[in-house]
N, C-alpha and C positions, 0 to 999 in steps of 0.2 A: 385218531387221531386227532387230537387239538392241538392248538398252537397259539400262542401267548407272546406279550409285549414281555422284556425285563428291560427296568431302567439297574441299575444300581450307581446311586450318589454317597457322594462322600461326607461321614457323620465330625468328624471332626471340623468342621470348618463352622458347626454350631448356625449352621442359615436359620433366620427367621422361616416361622410358616409360610409369608407366603413368597422371601426367597428361595427356599425348597420347590414350592408349587410352578413357580417359574421357569428355576432349573426342567423340575420334570415335563413341564411343556415343551419349552423348548432341547431334551429328548425323543417326546411324543412327532414334534413336527418335523426337525431334522429328517430321517429316516423320510417321512411322504414327503417334503419337497425334493427332496436327492432322489427320490424315486419318478417324484414328474418329472424336472430339471435332466435329469440323464437318459430316462430309459422310459421318454416319454414321446408319440409324435403331433406339434402343435399346427393346427391350424387357425391361421390371420382373419379373423372374424370381423375387418375391421374395430370396432374399439373396445373385443372381445377377444377371446383366445379359447381355442377349444383344442384340450388333450385329450389324446389315445394312448393308454395306457396297458404296458405288459402287464399281467400282473400274474404269480403262479397261483395254478388250478387250487392247490391247496389251501392258499395262503385265502384267497377269494374265499372259497366254500366254507371254509372252518374258522378262520377271523372276521373276517367283513361281512359273512352271512351268518357269524355265529356269534359269539357272546363277548367278543372285543377283551379275554382275560388279558389283568395285565399284574405283573408281580412288581415291587419298586423293594430294593435291597439295599443294603448299609454296608458302605464297607469303611474302615475304621480310619481310614487315610491315605492320602494319593497312593504310596504304594502297593497298599491293598487293592486299591482300584485295578491299577496297570496291573494287577492278576489274572485278574476278569477280562484283559483282553490278549495276554498269555495266553490264556484259557481258548478262548477262541478262534483265536490263531493257530493253536494246535488242536484247535475240532476243522479245520478249514473254512473257517466262516472269514470273509473277505472285507477288511474294513473298510467304508463309504459305500458297502451297500449293506454287507449283512449287521454291522453295527459299526459304532463310531462315538468319539469322544467328543462331549463339551464343554469348554472354553465360558465361562464368566469376564467380559470385558470393565469387572473393576468400576463401575463407575460408581454403585450404591455402598454395601457393606462388605463386600470381600477386599482382601487388602490382595494385591498382583503375587504372586509368585513365580512365572512364566519370564523370560526377558523379554516376549514380548506385553508385558506387564496387563497376563491375565491369569488364570486360576482354574483348575483344569477341578470339573464339578461333580460329571460322571458318564455313566457311559450310556449308550441306547440298542437294543436290536431290536434288528427287524423283528416282525413277527417266525418265532419260533417253533417244530416240534416241541410239544411238551417234553419229551424226550431230552431232548436240545437242550432247552432250557432250563431244567431241570438236574440237565451235567456242571451246569456255571452255579445256578445259582444254591445248590446245596451246600455249597462253599463260604455264602454269603446270609448272613438274617436279615430277614424282614427288619425294613424300616422303620423303627418305632421311635 
């Protein structure tokens, strides 16, 4: 069984290619930074830190040492994107661990939609088994 990262980005925001790339990069980094911050032991080595992480064997064997498969899908709008969140929760995935929402601070091309002056742009998923990833992504088109 393989593993893949799934990212779903909002198409209705009409982000420029650079903005879209930055938002997908935020999605990619969010999983790893969360994993490092919340699931690691740190050793202070004066000016540096050494991190000992716990990574599930399947993710290590089939994703990190595999082919880093990623799928980027599009959501028609915010409501459609939030359906991916609901699907993830229905599958027992945990927000902040297995998936997370990405909000832009609206300092460049996007206009704020939320009360805190941000805009929801996408959702990231941890490396998921192909079966689980496909059960979510089949409800979305590939981002074109």
